[in-house]
C-alpha positions in Angstrom: 128.1 52.6 140.4 125.7 54.0 137.6 124.8 51.4 134.6 123.4 51.6 131.2 124.3 53.4 128.0 124.8 57.0 127.7 121.4 58.3 126.4 121.4 60.7 123.1 119.9 64.0 124.5 122.9 66.3 125.3 120.8 68.7 128.1 119.9 65.3 130.0 123.3 64.2 129.6 124.8 67.4 131.4 121.8 67.3 133.7 123.1 63.7 135.2 126.7 64.6 134.6 126.3 67.4 137.2 124.0 65.7 139.7 126.7 62.4 139.9 129.6 64.5 140.2 128.0 66.3 143.3 127.0 63.1 144.6 130.5 61.6 144.3 132.0 63.0 147.4 133.3 61.0 150.2 130.6 59.6 152.3 127.8 60.7 150.4 125.6 58.0 149.4 122.4 57.8 147.4 120.6 55.8 150.2 122.0 58.3 152.6 121.4 61.4 150.8 117.7 60.4 149.5 116.6 59.8 153.0 118.1 63.4 154.1 115.9 65.3 151.4 112.7 63.1 151.6 113.5 60.8 148.5 113.7 57.3 148.1 117.0 55.5 146.6 115.1 54.8 143.6 114.2 57.9 142.7 117.8 59.1 143.2 119.0 56.2 141.3 116.8 57.4 138.2 117.7 60.8 138.0 121.2 59.9 137.7 121.5 56.8 135.5 122.7 56.9 132.4 119.9 55.9 130.3 116.1 55.9 131.0 113.1 58.9 131.0 114.5 62.1 133.0 113.4 62.8 136.5 110.9 65.0 137.4 111.2 68.8 137.8 110.7 68.3 141.8 113.0 65.7 141.8 115.8 68.1 140.0 115.0 70.8 142.5 115.1 69.0 145.4 118.5 67.4 144.7 119.9 70.5 143.3 119.1 72.3 146.6 120.4 69.3 148.7 123.7 69.1 146.6 124.4 73.0 146.6 123.8 73.4 143.2 122.5 76.3 141.3 118.9 75.5 141.0 117.7 77.6 138.0 120.9 76.3 135.9 119.5 72.8 136.4 115.8 73.6 136.0 117.0 75.0 132.8 118.6 71.9 131.6 115.8 69.8 132.9 113.5 71.6 130.7 115.5 71.4 127.5 116.0 67.9 128.4 112.4 67.4 128.5 111.3 69.8 125.7 113.8 67.5 123.3 111.7 64.5 124.2 108.6 66.6 123.3 108.6 67.6 119.6 105.3 69.6 119.8 106.8 71.8 122.9 109.9 72.5 120.7 107.9 73.6 118.0 106.2 76.3 119.9 103.1 74.7 121.0 101.5 75.7 123.8 99.3 78.2 125.3 101.5 81.2 125.9 101.8 84.2 123.7 104.5 84.8 121.5 106.0 83.1 118.7 109.4 81.3 117.6 112.4 84.0 117.3 113.2 82.8 114.4 109.7 83.4 113.0 110.0 87.3 113.6 110.9 89.9 111.2 113.2 92.7 112.8 111.4 95.4 111.3 107.9 93.9 112.8 109.8 94.5 116.2 110.4 98.4 115.3 114.0 97.8 114.4 114.5 100.9 111.9 115.2 99.9 108.2 118.3 101.5 106.7 117.6 100.7 103.0 116.4 98.5 100.5 116.8 95.5 98.1 115.3 93.5 95.5 113.5 90.5 97.1 115.5 87.7 96.7 113.5 85.2 97.8 112.4 81.9 95.9 109.6 82.9 93.8 110.1 86.7 93.8 110.0 88.1 90.3 112.7 90.2 88.8 112.3 94.0 89.3 109.3 93.3 91.3 108.6 93.9 95.1 111.9 95.3 97.4 112.4 94.2 100.8 113.7 96.0 103.8 117.7 95.4 104.6 119.8 96.1 108.0 123.5 96.9 107.4 126.0 94.6 109.1 126.0 94.8 112.8 129.1 96.6 115.0 129.1 95.4 118.7 129.7 97.9 121.4 130.1 97.7 124.9 126.5 98.0 125.8 126.3 94.9 123.9 128.7 93.0 125.9 126.8 93.8 128.9 123.6 92.7 127.3 124.9 89.5 126.0 125.8 88.5 129.4 122.3 88.9 130.6 121.0 87.0 127.7 123.4 84.2 128.4 122.3 84.1 131.9 118.8 84.0 130.9 119.6 80.8 128.6 121.1 79.1 131.7 117.7 80.0 133.8 118.0 82.9 135.3 115.4 85.2 134.5 116.5 88.8 133.7 115.4 92.1 132.7 117.1 94.8 130.6 116.1 98.1 129.7 118.3 100.3 127.0 118.4 103.8 127.7 119.3 106.1 124.6 118.2 109.1 122.3 116.1 108.5 119.1 117.6 106.0 116.7 120.8 105.1 118.5 120.6 101.5 117.9 118.9 100.4 121.1 116.2 98.2 119.3 118.7 96.7 116.9 120.9 95.9 119.6 117.9 93.8 121.4 117.3 91.8 118.1 120.6 90.8 118.0 121.2 90.0 121.4 118.2 87.5 121.5 119.5 85.3 118.5 121.3 82.7 120.5 118.0 82.1 121.8 116.5 81.2 118.9 118.7 78.4 118.8 117.4 76.9 121.9 113.8 77.4 121.0 112.9 80.2 122.9 109.7 82.5 121.7 109.5 86.5 121.6 106.0 88.0 122.6 105.5 91.7 121.7 102.6 92.7 123.1 101.0 95.3 120.6 97.2 94.4 119.9 94.8 96.5 120.2 97.3 98.4 122.5 100.3 97.7 123.9 99.8 98.4 127.2 96.3 96.3 126.8 97.6 93.4 125.7 100.5 93.3 128.2 98.0 93.0 131.2 95.6 90.8 129.3 98.3 88.4 129.0 101.6 88.5 130.6 100.3 86.2 133.2 100.3 83.7 130.4 103.8 84.2 129.4 105.7 80.6 129.5 109.2 80.2 130.4 111.8 80.5 127.7 109.6 83.5 126.5 111.4 87.0 125.3 108.7 89.6 126.5 109.6 92.7 123.9 108.5 95.9 125.6 110.0 98.3 123.1 109.5 101.9 123.3 108.6 100.7 126.9 106.9 104.2 128.2 103.6 102.8 126.2 103.5 100.3 128.9 104.9 101.8 131.9 103.8 105.4 131.5 100.0 105.5 132.4 99.8 106.5 136.3 97.4 103.4 136.6 98.1 100.7 133.8 101.8 101.4 134.5 101.9 100.6 137.8 99.9 97.1 137.1 102.1 96.0 134.5 105.1 96.6 136.6 103.6 94.5 139.1 103.0 91.9 136.8 106.6 91.9 135.3 107.9 91.8 138.8 105.9 88.4 139.3 107.1 87.0 136.1 110.7 87.4 136.6 110.5 86.3 140.6 108.0 83.4 140.7 110.8 80.5 140.0 108.2 78.4 138.1 107.7 80.8 135.3 111.1 81.2 134.7 113.6 81.8 132.8 111.9 84.6 130.7 113.8 87.6 129.8 112.2 91.0 129.4 113.8 93.4 127.1 112.7 97.2 127.3 114.0 100.2 125.5 113.2 103.9 126.6 114.5 107.8 125.8 116.5 109.3 128.6 113.5 111.7 129.4 111.4 109.0 130.5 113.6 106.8 132.1 114.7 110.2 134.3 110.7 110.8 134.5 110.3 107.4 136.3 113.5 107.3 138.4 112.8 110.7 139.9 111.5 110.8 143.5 108.1 112.7 143.8 108.1 115.9 146.1 106.8 115.3 149.9 103.5 116.4 149.1 103.2 114.4 145.7 101.7 111.0 145.0 104.3 108.4 144.1 102.6 107.3 141.0 105.8 105.6 139.2 107.1 103.9 142.4 106.5 99.9 141.1 108.1 100.8 137.8 111.1 102.6 139.6 111.7 100.1 142.0 111.4 97.3 138.7 114.1 99.4 136.7 116.5 100.1 139.5 119.8 98.6 138.4 118.3 97.2 135.3 119.0 100.1 133.0 121.7 100.0 130.4 123.0 103.1 128.5 123.4 103.2 125.0 126.0 105.7 123.9 124.6 108.4 121.3 127.8 108.1 119.1 130.0 105.2 118.1 133.8 105.3 119.9 136.4 105.0 117.5 137.2 101.0 118.1 133.7 100.8 116.9 134.0 103.1 114.1 136.9 101.0 113.4 135.1 98.0 112.8 132.2 99.9 110.9 135.2 100.8 108.4 136.2 97.2 108.2 132.6 96.1 107.5 132.0 98.6 104.5 135.4 98.0 103.2 134.2 94.2 103.2 131.5 95.4 101.1 128.6 96.8 103.5 127.3 99.4 101.3 124.9 100.9 103.8 127.5 101.1 106.1 129.7 102.9 103.9 127.3 105.0 102.5 126.6 106.4 106.5 130.4 106.4 106.8 130.8 109.1 104.4 128.1 111.6 106.5 128.4 110.6 110.2 132.2 109.5 110.3 133.0 112.5 112.1 130.4 112.7 114.5 129.7 109.1 115.0 126.0 109.1 114.9 125.8 106.4 112.3 122.9 104.4 113.6 121.0 108.0 114.0 122.1 108.3 109.8 121.1 104.8 109.0 117.8 104.8 110.7 116.9 108.5 109.2 118.2 108.1 105.8 115.2 106.0 103.9 112.8 108.5 105.8 114.5 111.6 104.5 114.3 110.5 101.0 110.7 109.7 101.3 109.9 112.8 102.8 111.7 114.5 99.7 110.2 112.3 97.1 106.7 112.6 98.3 106.6 115.8 100.0 104.2 119.0 98.8 105.5 120.6 95.8 106.5 123.8 97.7 108.9 121.5 99.9 110.2 119.7 97.0 111.1 123.0 95.3 112.7 124.2 98.8 114.6 121.1 99.0 115.7 121.2 95.3 116.9 125.1 95.8 119.1 123.6 98.8 120.5 120.7 96.9 121.6 122.8 93.8 123.2 125.5 96.3 125.1 122.9 98.0 126.2 120.8 95.2 127.5 123.9 93.4 129.6 125.4 96.5 127.2 127.3 98.8 127.8 127.0 102.7 126.0 124.7 105.1 123.9 127.9 106.0 121.4 128.9 103.5 119.1 132.2 104.1 115.6 132.0 104.1 115.1 134.7 101.4 117.5 132.8 99.1 115.6 129.8 99.6 112.2 131.6 99.0 113.0 133.6 96.0 115.3 130.9 94.4 112.2 128.2 94.5 110.0 130.4 92.1 111.3 128.4 88.7 111.2 125.0 90.4 107.5 125.0 90.5 105.5 123.8 87.3 103.4 126.6 85.9 100.2 124.8 87.8 102.3 124.3 91.1 103.0 127.9 90.8 99.4 129.0 90.0 98.3 127.2 93.2 100.5 128.2 95.4 98.9 129.6 98.8 100.2 133.2 100.4 101.8 131.4 103.3 103.0 128.6 101.2 106.5 129.1 102.3 105.8 129.1 106.0 103.7 125.9 105.5 106.5 123.9 103.5 109.2 125.2 106.0 107.4 123.6 108.9 106.6 120.7 106.8 110.7 120.2 106.4 111.0 121.0 110.0 109.5 117.9 111.2 112.0 115.4 112.3 112.3 111.8 111.0 114.2 109.0 112.8 117.6 110.1 114.7 115.8 113.6 115.1 117.4 114.7 111.9 114.8 117.2 109.4 115.0 117.7 105.7 115.5 121.3 106.1 115.8 122.9 109.8 116.6 126.2 110.9 120.1 126.6 112.1 122.1 128.8 114.5 125.9 129.2 113.0 128.4 129.5 115.4 130.4 132.8 116.1 133.8 132.5 114.8 136.1 133.4 118.1 139.6 134.6 117.4 142.0 136.5 119.2 141.8 140.5 118.9 143.4 141.7 115.9 143.5 138.5 114.3 141.3 139.4 111.4 142.7 138.2 108.2 142.5 140.2 104.7 139.5 139.7 102.5 138.2 137.3 105.3 134.5 136.6 104.8 131.8 137.9 107.5 130.7 135.3 110.4 127.7 134.2 108.3 124.5 135.5 106.4 122.5 137.6 108.4 118.7 136.8 109.6 117.3 133.3 109.5 118.9 130.6 107.8 118.7 126.8 107.3 120.6 123.8 107.0 119.9 120.6 104.5 120.4 117.2 106.0 123.6 115.7 105.0 121.9 112.3 103.5 119.7 114.7 101.2 122.6 116.7 100.4 124.4 113.6 98.9 121.0 112.5 97.4 121.0 115.8 95.7 124.2 115.3 94.6 123.7 111.8 93.0 120.0 112.7 91.5 120.4 116.5 90.2 124.1 116.2 89.4 124.0 116.7 85.9 121.3 119.8 86.1 121.8 123.1 85.7 119.6 125.3 88.0 117.1 127.8 86.6 117.1 132.0 86.3 115.4 132.1 89.6 118.3 130.5 91.2 121.0 132.5 90.0 119.1 135.7 90.5 118.1 134.8 93.9 122.0 134.1 94.9 122.8 137.4 93.1 120.3 139.1 95.5 120.3 137.7 98.9 123.9 135.9 99.6 126.7 137.8 100.8 129.5 135.5 102.1 132.2 135.9 99.4 133.4 132.3 99.4 129.4 131.4 98.6 129.5 134.0 95.9 132.4 132.7 93.9 131.9 129.3 94.2 128.3 129.7 92.4 130.1 132.1 90.0 132.4 129.3 88.7 129.5 127.2 88.7 127.6 129.4 86.2 130.6 129.6 84.4 130.7 126.0 84.3 126.9 125.9 83.4 127.7 128.4 80.4 125.6 131.0 82.5 128.1 133.7 81.5 126.1 136.7 82.2 125.6 135.4 85.8 129.3 133.9 86.2 130.0 138.0 85.6 127.7 139.2 88.1 128.4 137.1 90.6 132.0 137.4 90.3 132.3 141.1 90.6 129.7 140.5 94.1 132.5 138.3 95.1 135.2 140.7 94.2 133.4 143.4 95.6 133.0 141.7 99.1 136.8 141.3 99.1 137.2 137.8 97.7 140.7 137.2 96.2 139.8 134.7 93.6 137.2 136.6 92.0 139.7 139.6 92.1 142.0 137.4 90.3 139.4 136.1 87.8 138.2 139.5 87.1 142.1 140.5 86.6 142.8 137.9 84.1 139.8 138.7 82.2 140.9 142.8 82.2 144.3 141.6 81.0 142.8 139.3 78.2 140.5 142.6 77.0 143.7 144.5 76.8 142.9 147.1 80.0 146.3 146.4 81.8 146.0 149.1 84.4 142.4 147.9 85.6 143.9 144.2 85.6 147.0 145.2 87.6 144.7 147.0 90.0 142.7 144.1 90.6 145.8 142.0 90.8 147.0 143.8 93.9 143.6 144.1 95.5 143.9 140.1 95.1 147.5 140.3 96.4 146.6 142.4 99.4 143.6 139.8 100.3 146.4 137.1 100.6 145.6 135.0 97.4 148.9 133.0 96.8 148.6 133.0 93.0 148.0 136.9 92.9 151.0 137.6 95.1 153.1 135.0 93.0 151.7 136.6 89.9 152.7 140.1 91.1 155.8 138.8 92.2 156.5 137.8 88.7 155.5 141.1 87.1 157.6 143.2 89.7 160.6 140.9 88.7 160.4 141.3 85.1 160.0 145.1 85.6 163.3 145.2 87.4 161.9 145.4 91.2 163.8 142.7 92.6 163.3 143.9 96.0 159.2 143.9 95.8 159.2 140.9 94.0 161.0 139.2 97.0 158.9 140.6 99.6 155.9 139.4 97.7 157.4 136.0 97.2 158.0 135.9 101.2 154.5 136.7 101.7 153.1 134.1 99.6 155.6 131.5 101.4 154.2 132.5 104.6 151.2 131.0 103.9 152.7 127.6 103.7 150.7 126.4 100.4 153.3 124.1 98.4 153.2 126.3 95.1 154.6 129.3 96.9 157.2 127.4 98.7 158.3 125.6 95.3 158.2 129.1 93.7 160.9 130.3 96.5 163.1 127.0 95.6 163.3 127.9 92.1 164.6 131.6 92.8 166.8 130.0 95.4 168.3 127.7 92.5 168.3 130.6 89.7 170.1 132.4 92.5 172.9 129.8 92.8 172.0 128.2 96.0 171.2 124.9 95.3 170.8 123.7 99.0 168.5 126.5 100.1 166.4 125.5 96.9 166.4 121.8 98.2 165.5 122.8 101.7 162.4 124.9 100.1 161.3 122.2 97.9 161.5 119.4 100.8 159.1 122.1 102.5 156.7 121.9 99.4 156.6 118.4 99.4 155.9 118.0 103.5 153.2 120.6 102.7 151.3 118.0 100.0 153.0 119.3 96.6 153.5 116.3 94.3 155.5 118.9 91.9 157.9 119.2 94.6 159.2 115.7 94.6 159.7 115.7 90.8 161.5 119.0 91.3 163.5 117.3 94.6 164.2 114.3 92.2 165.6 116.4 89.5 168.0 118.2 92.2 169.0 115.0 93.2 169.8 113.7 89.5 171.9 116.8 89.0 173.8 115.9 92.3 174.7 112.7 91.2 172.2 111.0 93.9 170.4 108.3 91.3 169.1 106.4 94.8 167.7 109.5 96.3 166.2 110.7 93.0 164.8 107.2 92.4 163.1 107.3 95.8 161.8 110.6 94.9 160.0 109.7 92.2 158.6 106.4 94.1 157.2 109.0 96.3 155.5 111.2 93.3 154.2 107.9 91.3 152.6 106.9 94.5 151.3 110.2 95.3 149.7 110.5 91.7 152.2 111.5 89.2 153.3 108.0 87.6 152.7 109.3 84.2 155.1 112.2 85.0 158.1 110.1 86.2 158.5 107.5 83.3 161.5 109.7 81.8 163.6 110.9 84.4 166.3 112.8 82.3 163.3 114.2 80.0 162.0 115.5 83.0 165.2 116.9 84.2 165.5 118.5 81.0 162.2 120.3 81.0 161.9 121.4 84.3 164.8 123.7 83.3 162.7 125.3 81.0 159.4 125.6 83.6 157.8 122.8 81.5 155.9 119.6 82.4 156.7 116.7 80.8 153.4 117.4 78.5 155.0 120.6 77.4 152.8 122.8 79.6 153.8 125.5 81.7 154.5 124.6 85.4 154.8 128.2 86.9 152.1 128.6 89.4 151.2 132.4 88.0 150.3 130.6 84.6 
C-alpha cells in the first residue's frame, strides 16, 4: 500500500504510476524486488510513493529493466520530473550548445521566406520595417513519418532523420514544423554554423545535452568533406547510441545528388571515404516529393480560401505542376532580381513582361528581346552599354534562384506531334526558330500587376513586326496595339498575321476593307478566313451566301462551322432549323450549344420551351442562364422571347454571331 497525497508533478506522477502498475503483480513485493535488483526496500518504496522527491536516475533505470519497462521512456519521464523541479534547467540553463526552440526565428534556420508583411510587433512604427512571413503549412506524407520520429524523441528515444529532396521542396520548413511539439516540452535547438558548420559541429557535438534538436540543414556541409565528414558522422553516432546522452533529435536535409553520393559503394580499388556517413544515414533518410499531390493541393486550396494570400498567389501559377513550395521559395528572390538587376537585365525583363501580358507566347526569340529592349533604356544607360551587354544580361538572368527558377531562362519548345495528315488549315508553325527564352511565371504575373497600364515603346512594336513569326503572337499583339491606339502598328502586325494565315487577322482585315468600300477585297479575305476554319468567318460567309440565294453553299458553310463544336455555330444551326420549321431539331442543336458552354443558347432554349407551353422547363433554363452570368437578361421572359424572334438581345443589340 502506498501512502501520502499525490504530488503536483504530472511527469513524476506518471513515472510512479507506471512503476506501481508493473509492481502490482501476484507474488511480487518491494522487498523481494529490491533484493533481486540490488536495491533496498526503502529505495524501492521511495521511488513509487505518491509524495516526496523523485528517485535517482540510476534507480529508475534499474527498476525499469527489472520490471520489463521501456528504459528510455521512463528516463525521459524522470528527466521531465526533475526539470520541473529545477526551474533553472527548464529555462535553458546549462553548458550545452543551443537555445530554446521558441527563441528561434525559422528564417535564421534557413527556412525560405515566401513574402513580407508590415511589422506588427509592439512598438513597431507604422509603415516602417517589414518582416518576413511564411504561408500556412500543408502536411504531407513525409510530415507524418517525421512527426512519428519527433514523438519518439519526446518519449525518450534518440532519433536521426535526414530529409532528401530537390531545392526548395519544403525540407527545412517540414523540419521546423515537426519540432514545434518539442518546444512545449522545453527542448533546445542547436544549429552549428560559426565559424563554419563543420568546425562548430566537430568542436561542440560532444557538449550536446539531452533534449536537444541538432539542426544539420544542408547536411552536405557537415558530411561532405572526406576527413571532417567521417569525424562528424562518428560524433553523431555516439550522440545517438550512448543512452546517458539522450534523448536527442538530429534533423538534416540533403539534395538527392549528395544522398546518392554518400550511399554509393566505391569501386574495389577506391577508398571508401563515405563509409561512416553511409552507415549513419542507412534507414534514416526520408524522401520529400517534388510536387504536392492531389490531397495536399486540396488542403492548400482550403487554406487559400480561408485567407492565406501567399498560398492563393502561388496556386495561380503552380496549381497545375503542384510545385507550390518551389514557387513560394523563389518568388521573393525573383522580384529582387527584377528590381535590383542591371539596367540591361531589367530592360530584357520588361520586354518579356510586356510581350506576355499583351498576348505573345511563352517562347520569346532572342533577337526580338534584344531589339525590343532599345527603348527600355534611359539615354544614359543606352550610351553606356557595352558591346556584349546582351550576353551579360542573359547570363545574369539565367542564374537560378530558390526552386531552380531563373528570371529569364533559355527554353526548348516541345515539338507538336500529331498523326500524319492531321495538319489544320492556317495552323501556326511549331515555334520560333533560333534561341528562345521563357519568363518566370511569377515575373509574368508581377509584370501584369506593375506594368498593366503601360504601353510599350516603339522599339517593342518594331521588334515584334520584325522578328515574331507565329500567327497567334502577331495577331494578339496587333489587337494590343489597337487597344493602345498604335493604329499603324496594328495595321502592319495584322497584315503580318494575315499573311501567315491567321484567320482572325484575315477576318479583321476583311471588315476593314468592307468599311472602306472594297467589297471584292473584303470577300476575298473573308473566304481565306473561312478556309482557315474561323467560325465567325464561316457563319458570316454562310449568311452572305444565303442572302445571295446560294442556300446549298450556305448550308455547307454552316455544317463546317458546326463541326468545330463552337457554341455560336451550333446556335446558328439551331436558328436555321427553326426558320425551316423544324422546332425539334432546333431544340436539339440549341441543347448542344448549351452543353458546349453557350450561355445565349440557354436563353434561346427558354424561349423555345415557353412557346411550347413548358413554363417550368423555361424557368429552369433561365435559372441556369442567371447562374452562368445572364442575370440581367432573364428578368422578363416575354420580352426576351419577343426580341429573340427578331434576332435582338433584350438590350436591343444584334445577337447574330456574324455581327
